[in-house]
DOMIFI-81226 format. One record per residue (C-alpha): x, z, y negated. Coordinates in steps of 0.02 Angstrom, whole numbers, padded with zeros to 5 digits, always signed. Each point is the difference from the previous one (the first is absolute). Layout:
! DOMIFI-81226
XZY ...
! end
This chain:
! DOMIFI-81226
-11897-03594-01489 -00146-00026-00119 -00126+00060+00127 +00082+00162+00021 -00004+00023-00198 -00184-00045-00009 -00063+00110+00147 +00000+00189-00016 +00108+00105+00110 -00137+00037+00135 -00052-00177+00006 +00168-00054+00073 +00012+00020+00183 +00169+00063+00075 +00107-00134+00066 +00195-00033-00001 -00023-00137-00126 -00119+00099-00120 +00129+00144+00015 +00149-00116-00050 -00107-00071-00145 -00040+00188-00059 +00184+00037+00008 +00048-00154-00104 -00118+00048-00126 +00055+00182-00015 +00187-00064-00011 -00044-00126-00144 +00035+00040-00174 -00163-00006-00067 -00085+00164-00029 -00165-00059+00039 +00054-00079+00170 +00101+00152+00034 -00156+00116-00009 -00108-00121+00100 +00133-00012+00147 +00029+00190-00010 -00190+00040+00011 -00017-00128+00143 +00141+00090+00096 -00073+00174-00034 -00159-00053+00075 +00071-00064+00159 +00111+00149+00032 -00114+00093+00115 -00043-00150+00106 +00078-00045+00172 +00125-00127+00016 +00053+00007-00193 +00162+00074+00032 +00037-00122+00127 -00027-00127-00121 +00107+00073-00126 +00144+00006+00125 -00031-00189+00050 +00022-00041-00175 +00157+00099-00013 +00062-00082+00159 -00035-00173-00071 +00168-00057-00091 -00074-00159-00074 -00104+00123-00111 +00078+00046-00158 +00109+00165-00012 -00116+00067-00129 -00152-00018+00114 +00091+00071+00149 +00073+00142-00105 -00189+00051-00057 -00043-00022+00185 +00119+00123+00063 -00041+00127-00141 -00187-00004+00040 +00043+00019+00194 +00118+00147-00037 -00133+00082-00119 -00134-00019+00147 +00116+00085+00108 -00017+00165-00103 -00183-00009-00009 -00058-00068+00168 +00126+00021+00126 -00037+00170+00060 -00134+00023+00138 -00093+00118-00107 +00001-00111-00152 -00170-00069-00059 -00015-00180+00057 +00160+00011+00093 +00089-00148+00068 -00044-00038+00177 +00127+00039+00142 +00016-00183+00048 +00041-00060-00177 +00113+00138-00026 +00105-00045+00149 +00012-00184-00053 +00056+00050-00179 +00142+00113+00077 +00068-00121+00113 +00004-00141-00125 +00060+00112-00144 +00166+00031+00119 +00023-00175+00045 -00021-00063-00165 +00092+00137-00089 +00171-00042+00089 -00009-00187-00055 -00064+00012-00173 +00117-00094-00117 -00074+00062-00166 +00084+00184-00036 -00142+00058-00107 -00124-00045+00137 +00101+00064+00148 +00008+00165-00102 -00187+00017-00016 -00032-00044+00186 +00134+00142+00037 -00099+00118-00097 -00163-00043+00086 +00076+00019+00170 +00080+00166-00048 -00176+00064-00055 -00067-00046+00163 +00130+00080+00100 -00028+00164-00097 -00181-00003+00065 +00020-00065+00169 +00169+00037+00082 +00025+00049+00130 -00175+00023+00062 -00097-00160-00053 +00166-00112-00010 +00116+00068+00126 +00102-00159+00020 +00044-00015-00180 +00171+00064-00006 +00043-00088+00168 -00058-00169-00081 +00106+00028-00160 +00147+00043+00124 -00025-00165+00082 +00001-00099-00155 +00158+00095-00058 +00083-00041+00168 -00048-00190-00003 +00046-00020-00181 +00185+00045+00049 -00003-00145+00139 +00083-00162-00030 -00123-00133-00085 -00119+00129-00072 -00079-00022-00162 +00117+00078-00135 -00149+00079-00088 -00059+00097+00143 +00119+00142-00005 -00013+00047-00174 -00191-00020+00008 -00014+00100+00155 +00110+00131-00083 -00103-00004-00148 -00156+00036+00092 +00090+00143+00093 +00067+00072-00166 -00184+00014-00066 -00056+00077+00161 +00129+00135-00008 -00038+00036-00193 -00186+00011+00041 +00020+00112+00160 +00131+00108-00089 -00116+00033-00144 -00152+00050+00106 -00060+00178-00030 -00056+00009+00175 +00137+00056+00113 -00067-00097+00137 +00059-00164-00100 +00173+00070-00016 +00006+00052+00184 -00049-00174+00051 +00143-00079-00104 +00122+00138+00074 -00054-00053+00175 +00060-00183-00020 +00137+00029-00119 +00149+00012+00126 -00038-00177+00078 -00023-00074-00173 +00158+00079-00071 +00110-00056+00155 -00065-00178-00036 +00021-00007-00180 +00162+00091+00003 +00080-00131+00112 -00070-00136-00110 +00070+00077-00149 +00182+00026+00066 -00005-00175+00066 -00058-00071-00167 +00111+00112-00105 +00158-00036+00113 -00023-00183-00028 -00006+00000-00188 +00137+00126-00014 +00115-00111+00101 -00058-00149-00097 +00045+00087-00164 +00168+00061+00063 +00062-00156+00085 -00122-00147-00065 -00043-00141+00107 -00178-00017-00030 -00123-00079-00133 -00080+00109-00139 -00183-00055+00086 +00045+00077+00168 +00086+00153-00093 -00156+00041-00107 -00112-00017+00147 +00104+00115+00103 +00005+00121-00143 -00185+00005-00046 -00042+00027+00184 +00118+00152+00014 -00069+00063-00173 -00185-00010+00067 +00052+00091+00153 +00090+00151-00089 -00155+00007-00103 -00108+00028+00153 +00138+00115+00083 +00007+00107-00147 -00180+00042-00007 -00016+00006+00196 +00144+00133+00024 -00077+00111-00145 -00176-00007+00058 -00002-00046+00185 +00113+00138+00061 -00045+00190-00002 +00183+00047+00020 +00105-00150-00031 +00161+00098+00036 -00050+00025+00184 -00014-00197+00039 +00167-00071+00062 -00046-00171-00078 -00021+00071-00168 +00150+00100+00022 +00102-00161+00021 -00093-00102-00131 +00042+00148-00125 +00186-00021+00027 -00009-00185-00017 -00102+00018-00172 +00156+00106-00071 +00117-00136+00056 -00112-00138-00074 -00027+00087-00169 +00186+00011-00020 +00024-00180+00050 -00143-00056-00116 +00068+00092-00130 +00176-00081+00007 -00090-00166-00006 -00082+00041-00168 +00168+00055-00067 +00078-00162+00020 +00078+00001+00189 -00090-00165+00022 -00068-00127-00127 -00166-00062+00068 -00126-00107-00099 -00103+00100-00128 -00157-00012+00106 +00087+00076+00160 +00078+00125-00113 -00169+00063-00056 -00051+00011+00181 +00146+00101+00046 -00038+00119-00137 -00191+00014+00070 +00074+00044+00168 +00096+00143-00087 -00154+00065-00082 -00099+00006+00156 +00140+00091+00079 +00006+00127-00136 -00184+00016+00003 +00012+00044+00181 +00126+00130-00013 -00095+00086-00149 -00168-00014+00095 +00072+00080+00151 +00074+00142-00096 -00172+00038-00080 -00117-00030+00133 +00108+00063+00146 +00128+00117-00076 +00050+00076+00159 +00021-00164+00093 +00105-00075-00152 +00123+00150+00024 +00002-00010+00188 +00027-00195+00012 +00178-00043+00025 +00103-00052-00141 -00128+00074-00123 +00124+00123-00096 +00130-00146-00018 -00140-00113-00068 -00046+00116-00125 +00174+00018-00062 +00017-00186-00005 -00151+00010-00111 +00076+00126-00110 +00161-00126-00012 -00109-00134-00064 -00069+00130-00131 +00171+00044-00055 +00042-00197-00006 -00144-00025-00110 +00034+00141-00107 +00162-00086-00053 -00091-00135-00092 -00170+00069-00022 +00028+00053-00185 +00063-00171-00045 -00149-00097+00062 -00078-00093-00151 -00176-00065-00033 +00060-00171+00018 +00093+00016+00162 -00154-00044+00110 +00096-00071+00150 -00074+00006+00183 +00157+00117+00045 -00036+00130-00132 -00177+00005+00050 +00046+00013+00180 +00129+00134-00034 -00118+00105-00097 -00142-00017+00129 +00115+00053+00133 +00074+00130-00109 -00164+00076-00030 -00039+00003+00197 +00162+00080+00027 -00044+00146-00129 -00178-00001+00088 +00088+00028+00174 +00116+00142-00060 -00150+00085-00086 -00092-00023+00163 +00137+00081+00092 +00002+00143-00122 -00187+00030+00023 +00010+00003+00191 +00140+00123-00004 -00071+00123-00135 -00177-00038-00025 -00071-00069+00168 -00178-00054-00007 -00118+00116+00086 -00125-00054+00122 -00154+00060+00092 +00033-00123+00141 +00039+00077+00169 +00195+00006+00037 +00068+00011+00169 +00146+00105+00030 +00109-00165+00001 -00070-00045-00174 +00048+00164-00063 +00170-00009+00075 +00025-00163-00071 -00049+00042-00169 +00112+00149-00008 +00143-00101+00073 -00029-00131-00136 +00005+00120-00148 +00157+00080+00071 +00080-00172+00016 -00037-00053-00177 +00051+00168-00078 +00166+00003+00090 +00054-00180+00002 -00075-00088-00142 -00029+00137-00140 +00175+00077+00004 +00058+00088-00149 +00116-00133-00054 -00138-00130+00016 -00116+00093-00099 +00112+00029-00137 +00052-00184+00004 -00177-00055-00009 -00040+00107-00150 +00156-00053-00082 -00041-00189+00019 -00183+00022-00051 +00033+00094-00158 +00152-00108-00054 -00069-00171+00059 -00186-00012+00013 -00049+00118-00129 +00090-00109-00131 -00097-00120-00110 +00046-00185+00055 +00040-00144-00114 -00178-00074+00026 -00066+00172-00062 +00085-00021-00161 -00054-00182-00023 -00184+00045+00040 +00027+00155-00107 +00039-00124-00147 -00119-00145+00053 -00155+00088+00044 +00024+00192-00055 -00186+00055+00043 -00014-00088+00166 +00166+00072+00058 -00051+00172-00055 -00164-00017+00086 +00078-00051+00156 +00132+00132-00001 -00139+00129-00031 -00106-00066+00158 +00135-00041+00124 +00038+00179+00036 -00153-00004+00124 +00036-00174+00067 +00166+00065+00085 -00033-00105+00153 +00024-00156-00107 +00130+00048-00124 +00186+00045+00044 +00027+00119-00149 -00157+00097+00037 +00028+00004+00186 +00179+00066-00042 -00078+00129-00110 -00111+00056+00151 +00147+00006+00125 +00101+00101-00120 -00140+00124-00020 -00005+00009+00185 +00176+00037+00026 +00003+00133-00152 -00147+00094+00083 +00082+00015+00174 +00168+00011-00044 -00005+00107-00157 +00145+00110+00041 +00111-00143+00036 -00045-00120-00150 -00062+00106-00142 +00184+00066-00040 +00078-00177+00008 -00144-00070-00099 +00026+00137-00137 +00194-00013+00008 -00013-00193-00036 -00138+00044-00137 +00100+00130-00087 +00156-00120+00001 -00101-00149-00083 -00145+00077-00101 +00105+00042-00158 -00037-00087-00169 +00171-00070-00005 -00019-00095+00160 -00049-00176-00043 -00034-00077+00176 -00184-00016-00034 -00057-00093+00153 +00082+00139+00110 -00070+00149-00109 -00183-00093-00003 +00016+00005+00199 +00049+00176+00008 -00139+00056-00120 -00116-00098+00107 +00058+00104+00148 -00014+00163-00084 -00180-00042-00063 -00056-00051+00187 +00085+00158+00079 -00075+00125-00129 -00094+00094+00137 +00155+00025+00101 +00111+00030-00162 -00103+00114-00096 +00088+00159+00064 +00178-00082-00012 +00002-00085-00167 -00009+00076-00169 -00106-00140-00067 -00034+00090-00173 +00179+00013-00031 +00025-00180+00038 -00139-00045-00104 +00065+00091-00149 +00190-00047+00010 -00018-00178+00070 -00165-00089-00015 -00035+00048-00172 +00169-00071-00053 -00004-00154+00116 -00175-00050-00062 +00064-00016-00184 +00158-00104+00045 -00020-00167-00100 +00107-00117+00110 -00040-00162+00092 -00085+00031+00169 -00057+00180-00024 -00183-00056-00002 +00019-00001+00190 +00044+00191-00005 -00129+00041-00120 -00133-00087+00127 +00072+00105+00135 +00003+00162-00097 -00192-00023-00041 -00031-00020+00191 +00115+00148+00040 -00089+00115-00115 -00176-00053+00063 +00063+00051+00182 +00082+00167-00041 -00124+00069-00141 -00143+00022+00121 +00115+00096+00126 +00070+00117-00130 -00105-00010-00148 +00026+00188-00053 +00192-00011+00013 +00030-00147-00103 +00034-00021-00184 -00167-00079-00047 +00059-00020-00180 +00145-00110+00047 -00106-00105+00131 -00139-00028-00142 +00145-00052-00116 +00073-00120+00133 -00169-00083+00020 -00023-00001-00184 +00162-00091-00020 -00033-00128+00151 -00175-00051-00070 +00083-00046-00160 -00005-00174-00034 +00115+00004-00138 +00135+00042+00106 +00074-00184+00063 +00040+00071+00182 -00169+00054+00026 -00066-00165+00062 -00171-00026+00066 +00048+00045+00179 +00084+00163-00059 -00166+00045-00105 -00123-00046+00131 +00100+00107+00124 +00008+00147-00113 -00186-00016-00031 -00055-00004+00177 +00126+00144+00041 -00076+00115-00138 -00145+00017+00103 +00085+00108+00132 +00090+00100-00139 -00164+00042-00086 -00101+00035+00162 +00068+00169+00055 -00108+00153-00004 +00135+00079-00095 -00012-00122-00142 -00025+00078-00174 -00101-00097-00135 +00088+00106-00145 +00176-00041+00070 -00049-00192-00001 -00080-00007-00170 +00156-00028-00105 +00044-00159+00107 -00183-00057+00021 -00020-00107-00151 +00144-00115+00026 -00015-00008+00194 -00188-00041-00007 +00030-00118-00149 +00129-00094+00095 -00087+00007+00174 -00156-00089-00094 +00100-00116-00077 +00082-00037+00174 -00169-00023+00072 -00040-00139-00136 +00171-00082+00019 -00028-00002+00198 -00080-00166+00071 -00022+00039+00184 -00172+00088+00037 +00093+00114+00140 +00114+00056-00134 -00119+00040-00132 -00108+00101+00125 +00161+00102+00054 +00032+00038-00175 -00182+00051-00037 +00010+00111+00140 +00142+00089-00079 -00107+00013-00162 -00136+00073+00109 +00098+00135+00080 +00072+00045-00184 -00182+00022-00058 -00043+00111+00141 +00160+00096-00004 -00018+00033-00191 -00175+00046+00011 -00072+00018-00183 +00172-00018-00080 -00026-00184+00023 -00128-00015-00145 +00124-00055-00126 +00038-00152+00105 -00178-00050+00045 -00033-00132-00128 +00166-00082+00044 -00048-00006+00195 -00170-00050-00035 +00058-00150-00114 +00105-00063+00143 -00140-00007+00122 -00122-00134-00076 +00123-00139+00002 +00059+00046+00183 -00185-00014+00053 -00021-00168-00080 +00153-00062+00061 -00026+00047+00180 -00127-00122+00027 -00045-00001+00190 +00141+00132+00040 -00114+00136+00048 +00138+00116+00049 +00044+00011-00179 -00169+00037-00062 -00004+00138+00126 +00154+00076-00057 -00062-00002-00182 -00158+00081+00051 +00091+00130+00108 +00108+00040-00159 -00144+00014-00109 -00065+00133+00125 +00142+00101-00013 +00004-00013-00188 -00175+00060-00026 +00039+00151+00120 +00151+00046-00103 -00085-00025-00168 -00146+00105+00056 -00131+00007-00144 +00101-00090-00119 -00035-00155+00116 -00164-00022-00084 +00064-00102-00142 +00058-00138+00109 -00157-00026+00098 -00038-00148-00109 +00153-00086+00066 -00020+00052+00190 -00194+00008+00028 -00009-00202-00013 +00129-00013+00134 -00087+00109+00125 -00168-00095-00038 +00088-00167+00039 +00082+00075+00148 -00155+00064+00093 -00108-00145-00052 -00087-00056+00165 +00010-00182-00056 +00185+00010-00033 +00123-00083+00114 +00121+00151-00025 -00116+00128+00069 +00074+00004+00167 +00170+00022-00077 -00024+00127-00137 -00152+00108+00052 +00081+00150+00071 +00140-00004-00148 -00154-00014-00127 -00091+00135+00082 +00149+00126-00011 +00017-00054-00186 -00175+00039-00031 -00002+00153+00098 +00145+00069-00113 -00080-00046-00164 -00166+00084+00051 +00086+00160+00052 +00098+00000-00167 -00146-00045-00111 -00057+00150-00111 -00184+00024-00014 -00112-00073-00073 +00056-00173+00077 +00009-00147-00105 -00135-00146+00013 +00132-00109+00069 +00041+00106+00150 -00185+00035+00034 -00038-00197-00011 +00128-00011+00145 -00098+00092+00122 -00117-00134+00069 +00164-00092+00055 +00002+00129+00147 -00164-00054+00070 +00064-00170+00081 +00144+00095+00075 -00119+00127+00093 -00112-00155+00061 +00155-00078+00057 +00037+00157+00114 +00189-00056+00009 +00147+00115+00024 +00005+00028-00195 -00168+00091+00007 +00074+00174+00016 +00096-00023-00155 -00146-00062-00095 -00103+00148+00074 +00125+00118-00083 -00018-00095-00165 -00193+00014+00003 +00027+00193+00039 +00109+00010-00162 -00131-00092-00104 -00130+00129+00058 +00116+00139-00055 +00045-00093-00163 -00178-00058-00058 -00134+00072+00119 -00138-00070-00124 +00063-00173+00016 -00015-00003+00183 -00193+00046-00018 -00020-00139-00134 -00131-00120+00047 +00116-00149-00003 +00122+00085+00125 -00097+00126+00112 -00100-00129+00113 +00148-00133+00014 +00115+00151+00041 -00113+00064+00151 -00037-00178+00057 +00198-00030+00020 +00029+00166+00075 -00144-00027+00127 +00089-00163+00047 +00157+00091+00032 -00086+00146+00084 -00056-00127+00129 +00165-00086+00035 +00125+00137-00026 +00122+00074+00112 +00005+00189+00043 +00154+00024-00100 -00102-00025-00165 -00181+00039+00055 +00008+00178-00077 +00043-00065-00171 -00157-00113-00025 -00112+00149+00026 +00095+00123-00100 -00016-00141-00150 -00188+00011+00018 +00001+00194+00012 +00104-00002-00173 -00121-00129-00067 -00151+00123+00033 +00102+00144-00081 +00033-00108-00156 -00184+00028-00048 +00055+00173-00059 +00105-00076-00137 -00143-00115-00062 -00132+00116-00048 +00043+00155+00113 -00075-00075+00152 -00182-00038-00052 -00128-00050+00121 -00012-00171-00074 +00182-00038+00010 -00011+00054+00187 -00154-00111+00034 +00106-00153-00077 +00148+00036+00110 -00119+00019+00150 -00100-00170-00041 +00176-00090-00007 +00051+00080+00172 -00148-00070+00068 -00003-00176-00092 +00184-00025+00047 -00042+00033+00185 +00146+00132-00004 -00114+00143+00058 -00081-00120+00134 +00181-00030+00074 +00056+00176+00002 -00159+00061+00083 +00014-00143+00127 +00172+00067+00041 -00060+00177+00008 -00153-00054+00115 +00123-00074+00119 +00085+00166+00010 -00159+00091+00030 -00037-00124+00149 +00177+00020+00074 -00019+00197-00014 -00174-00018+00086 +00061-00108+00136 +00093+00068+00154 +00069-00069+00165 +00085-00169+00052 -00118-00097-00113 +00040+00115-00156 -00002-00089-00174 +00145+00003-00105 +00013-00013-00197 +00144-00033-00120 -00070+00140-00118 +00069+00162+00076 +00123+00142-00052 +00063-00004-00162 -00094-00160-00047 -00165+00081+00048 +00043+00154-00113 +00032-00122-00153 -00159-00090+00032 -00098+00163-00005 +00099+00047-00162 -00101-00130-00082 -00162+00068+00050 +00051+00172-00041 +00036-00034-00173 -00161-00094-00031 -00100+00136+00089 +00089+00130-00095 -00035-00091-00161 -00195-00032+00026 -00077+00032+00170 -00160-00096-00045 +00106-00159-00048 +00102+00013+00147 -00151+00001+00119 -00081-00142-00097 +00160-00104+00011 +00023+00042+00181 -00170-00064+00035 +00020-00153-00106 +00163-00044+00080 -00066+00017+00182 -00170-00068-00023 -00079+00147+00085 -00087+00166-00062 +00116+00116-00059 -00054+00129+00135 +00047-00128+00143 +00178-00040-00087 +00026+00173-00048 -00027+00061+00176 +00144-00093+00086 +00111+00017-00157 -00011+00192+00009 +00025-00005+00195 +00161-00105-00022 +00051+00108-00150 -00012+00162+00084 +00075-00066+00161 +00143-00070-00091 +00032+00154-00116 +00135+00088+00127 +00100-00155-00022 +00025+00013-00182 +00196+00029-00032 +00011+00086-00159 -00084+00154-00085 -00041-00093-00156 -00089-00138+00083 -00094+00127+00108 -00047+00089-00152 -00065-00153-00077 -00101-00053+00149 -00084+00184+00009 -00036-00017-00189 -00090-00166+00026 -00089+00052+00157 -00063+00168-00079 -00053-00092-00157 -00121-00095+00121 -00092+00158+00017 -00074-00020-00173 -00063-00185+00032 -00183+00048-00046 +00061+00102-00152 +00069+00181-00026 -00099+00132+00088 -00092-00121+00106 +00004-00025+00178 +00103-00147+00055 -00060-00130+00128 -00026+00061+00176 +00125-00126+00062 +00135+00082-00109 -00049+00184+00054 +00012-00058+00187 +00181+00005-00026 -00003+00189-00060 +00112+00048+00139 +00136-00130-00047 -00012+00055-00174 +00035+00174+00048 +00147-00053+00105 +00093-00096-00135 -00035+00127-00132 +00092+00125+00114 +00137-00117+00022 +00025-00032-00178 -00020+00160-00065 +00115+00078+00130 +00135-00132-00026 +00004+00009-00195 +00002+00186+00013 +00159+00005+00095 +00104-00046-00162 -00100+00124-00118 +00080+00163-00070 -00085+00156-00042 +00073+00004-00177 -00158+00024-00112 +00072-00117-00124 +00017-00141+00125 -00130-00119+00001 +00030-00031+00193 -00048+00180+00028 -00177-00073+00009 +00063-00065+00164 +00040-00186-00052 +00183-00047-00017 -00045-00174-00055 -00055+00052-00171 +00115-00033-00144 +00020+00129-00138 +00027-00071-00177 +00139-00122+00079 -00058-00139-00118 +00015+00094-00163 +00171+00061+00052 +00066-00172+00053 -00059-00068-00171 +00095+00138-00096 +00162-00040+00086 +00118-00123-00068 +00039-00154+00103 +00189+00043+00029 +00017-00126+00134 -00070-00139-00087 -00109-00035+00138 -00120-00153+00007 -00173+00037-00099 -00082-00039+00166 +00075+00164+00078 -00086+00100-00127 -00168-00103+00014 +00010+00033+00180 +00021+00185-00003 -00150+00016-00131 -00107-00108+00116 +00038+00110+00151 -00012+00166-00092 -00169-00044-00069 -00075-00044+00182 -00146+00104+00046 +00110+00032+00153 +00106+00120-00107 -00138+00057-00119 -00151+00058+00122 +00021+00153+00087 -00064-00039+00193 -00069+00170+00031 -00100+00000-00162 -00060-00170+00027 -00056+00031+00181 -00084+00166-00060 -00100-00079-00133 -00056-00148+00106 -00045+00125+00145 -00107+00102-00124 -00084-00149-00056 -00039-00059+00171 -00076+00169+00046 -00104-00001-00154 -00060-00178+00034 -00040+00040+00170 -00124+00146-00046 +00121+00152+00006 +00129+00075+00112 -00130+00054+00125 -00084-00163+00021 +00181-00086-00003 +00052+00111+00149 -00164-00027+00098 -00006-00195-00020 +00178-00058-00016 +00138+00130+00033 -00089+00046+00160 +00051-00172+00081 +00193+00037-00046 +00120+00076+00135 +00022+00188-00022 +00187-00023+00005 -00010-00128-00143 -00100+00110-00106 +00099+00154+00041 +00159-00094-00051 -00072-00064-00169 -00076+00178-00029 +00169+00073+00006 +00056-00104-00159 -00127+00109-00097 -00082-00151-00091 -00178+00067+00027 
! end
């Protein structure tokens, strides 16, 4: 043992003894020894014979169970990694054969249940991979073991252990996604089913006789009943997963009838027809649950077969009888009544409701399938639907079901009242969340079944429901539990009742009165009234008396009223969200009630203890903030004073912090410019939430960015130093290139609009471009366009500093070079150029194409338009080549891409930039020859853009677009500035309009711009005659003719 500790993992040779020693270390209680053993086992896992040694260890009963358990776990994990033939370092065929054979032989005799289970799981995984091609005799071997286990003198463990292996195999094969695995299971299912069915019947008949007549000892009885239990577990899964159409198999039909008989008999045993020992009583209950699972799963997985199997309609009716019997005592169950019988009755009762609901689904909302159906399949399906509709869901049955559900299962039980008093918040939270867990709650399942019936039998049930409702829904009726159940039904069925029930009249005549009754027990009705209003207001918001509704919630949230206990107030607080949320909500109508409602709501948040409750109530406050818009201002201080203690108290409860940040975002949007006075409170929260060293970054980043964005949008210019100091916190987010980057990019754009001079600050500019360069390299196509646009806006920002001096543009270009942003951008464009130059099967591809390439060239266009000399110098420096060499391929690709530019504004920008390059050597000077070589391309793009922009122009002499450029804005900025902000829009909207309207795209007339540069070009080339003789002569006549028709020279 000491030697294993001293030697490193690689130094230990693989042997059985060393494997067992390493397993012993890994199974010890000392952390250092565990790590040593685990590392050694990991080093061996790719070596031949390692898994054989693991199995040898597992098969050695003299070794401790802890070591054997670890051995089988390691072996099972190795099956997942190295069993398949295609796996790297796959287990050899001979070793696999030995492992398979011994796994079956050992599994049927393993005395320790937990080890037997792990071995069975391992065999099942092997079966999923190898059966039937590489392990064709697996099932026949298992069947042989089962048959021999029933012979006299057989090991008593052999049958349950073999059935355990079979159970895991069926589970594994039935969950396989590959249809072949399920088909393989179905091919052997009839033989297995016949064998297991006979074993189950034999065992069950024995212990049934023993219970009814006695005459055997308890040990023998328990052995028989345990064997029948494992048999029915296997049969249940085999029938569901192993038969495509169970109703067509004679054996399944006979067994199905037997299950109904056994279900009734076992149920009578549970209700006292016999008096077995407690452990036997519990095992009988487990049989009952297995049979109910079988019936429900058949109805869900094979609805047509369920209906067509013999005795299914009487079976469903028997289940309903069980529900009726359960309903008689349902309301009386108390929290301290935890008997096995009650638990069993509730579980079987729930299965009964699930079965009835499954029948309703197969009859009225059958599952659609893309799977091919034979004519027989279609006929069986049609026959099953008709059978269920005509024989099960008769009118009398449907009415009875509705009555039982509403009067028995909608009622609160004694244990509900006990929990209400003992743990009000816990009980309220449970009731709020169990509505979606209808498969596990009798009341929730009853509500779902009730809705199913009301929807499909509307004409039959609604008149009866309303008749009962009108009879009992009066203030003078004091049967509170029945009224609570009826109100629950009215709330659930709102979609079906909205055209049949005058809810506003009921609200004004009954609910307003009942909510004010000060009698014991009316807190139950108050809670339900809040829920019903939360269900009805979103459906008919404009037809209900909103003042009465607000008064009701104002009353329910009042803690001074003794009947408004914690459950009533929390429920009212949650439901208020649905009342405020509809589109028709009017802030003015809510304002008279807002002070007391919001005050009580925030007091309730402080009073609540559960984080889930606090977050639910905070969501209501958030909805109120959104819907009240700027009317929330008087309550802002009160809301904000509530949040810091909640933040501190939340500790590691990150969902609470997310809820607080989301509420703050909504508050900032509602307050608009007035939100600025709260920045000192909120900005530190943002800074701490986006701190890359913070443990909460992964949980709070998205919400913090949303809050940050709302603050920037609503901040008036000029920005405060605190806002500007937060800007560098964006850079790590860009560099991380996470899914939060798009939101951070939007914030950066907002900063450029808010404080363009700050972006060009020496402390910001370079780091900003470095972080964007990182994002440009690793970004996805969805946000590629945003990064170039930010740099384009940054270049434009020079206009706001000193009107766009040469020195400012030089500083910007230097930062573009030093940050490697320009280099990365040009690398992308060069890859696009290579792709466009290559053809054939070996054609190159580039990630930069289409819209992305247009955005890349837009950055170059801005820089070229600002200063052509600085542009050429920057290109040369970024590529490390002379400017003529770099610009030659850039112009080639730029002109080649021009036709792929999608918008007129972007086309114009690119034409402006390209045209400005003609003045590279100065005004009235001849441009370099490598630029003039593209004269034909220049004429083509000029013709295209002038023609396109002329299409929107008018002939009105007072219209600036009469000059042939519809993109020019005419006095829009002053007009916008003179107009009052009637809609209280965010300041950023105005900043964005101003930014867009002052863009050269909307200021420069394209015809004049081209005309001026063309005249300067002609002068620089030595006059018109020389220009035509040396340069225009090389351009196609058709191109010259088309351009000449524009009248620009």
